[in-house]
Every structure is written in structure tokens, then in C-alpha cells.
C-alpha positions in Angstrom: 33.3 -10.6 36.1 31.8 -7.2 37.0 28.2 -6.3 36.5 26.5 -3.0 36.7 23.5 -2.9 39.1 21.7 0.4 40.0 24.7 2.4 38.7 27.1 0.4 40.9 29.7 -2.0 39.7 29.8 -5.3 41.6 32.5 -7.9 41.3 31.0 -11.3 41.6 34.2 -13.1 42.3 36.2 -11.0 44.8 35.7 -8.8 47.8 37.5 -5.6 48.1 38.6 -4.6 51.6 40.2 -1.2 52.4 42.1 -0.1 55.4 42.5 3.7 55.5 43.0 6.6 57.9 40.4 9.3 57.7 39.9 12.6 59.6 36.7 13.2 61.5 35.3 15.3 58.7 35.7 12.4 56.3 38.8 13.4 54.4 41.7 11.0 53.7 44.2 13.8 52.9 44.5 17.6 53.0 45.0 19.5 49.8 48.1 18.5 47.9 47.9 15.0 49.4 49.2 16.3 52.7 48.9 13.6 55.5 50.5 15.7 58.2 47.3 15.6 60.3 47.9 12.0 61.0 51.0 12.8 63.1 48.8 14.7 65.6 47.5 11.4 67.0 50.4 9.1 66.1 51.7 7.0 69.0 55.1 5.3 68.6 54.7 1.5 68.2 51.0 1.6 67.7 49.7 -0.1 64.6 46.0 1.0 65.0 44.6 -2.4 64.3 46.6 -2.9 61.0 48.0 -6.3 62.1 44.6 -7.6 62.9 43.3 -6.3 59.6 46.1 -8.1 57.6 45.6 -11.4 59.5 41.9 -11.6 58.5 42.6 -11.2 54.8 43.0 -14.0 52.3 44.2 -13.8 48.7 42.6 -15.5 45.8 
């Protein structure tokens, strides 16, 4: 059940956790949903903490 408190919706039964890449200026994509900036720092075989993130999640 969601309730509205101080103009925010709060879900009282679940917790939402997000794992997302973001540029230093706070954007998650360039115009037209372009994610090419991510390839500038991409290292082959690196998961950037994604496996640890997945392991700490539980589903309800």
C-alpha cells in the first residue's frame, strides 16, 4: 500500500533499490538515450560492483 506523505509516495511493504550508471554531472544518458559515454571508462571483465549489488537483494 502506498501513502502520500509531504508530496512523496511511500510504499509501506517494499523497498526499491536501484543500480544505475551516472555521469559526474548527474545524467544517466545523453540526449536521444545515448549511453556511449559509458564506454569511455569501461574495462573488459569489470562488473563495477554489480555482482555484490545483486547478492544483497532479496525478492518478496
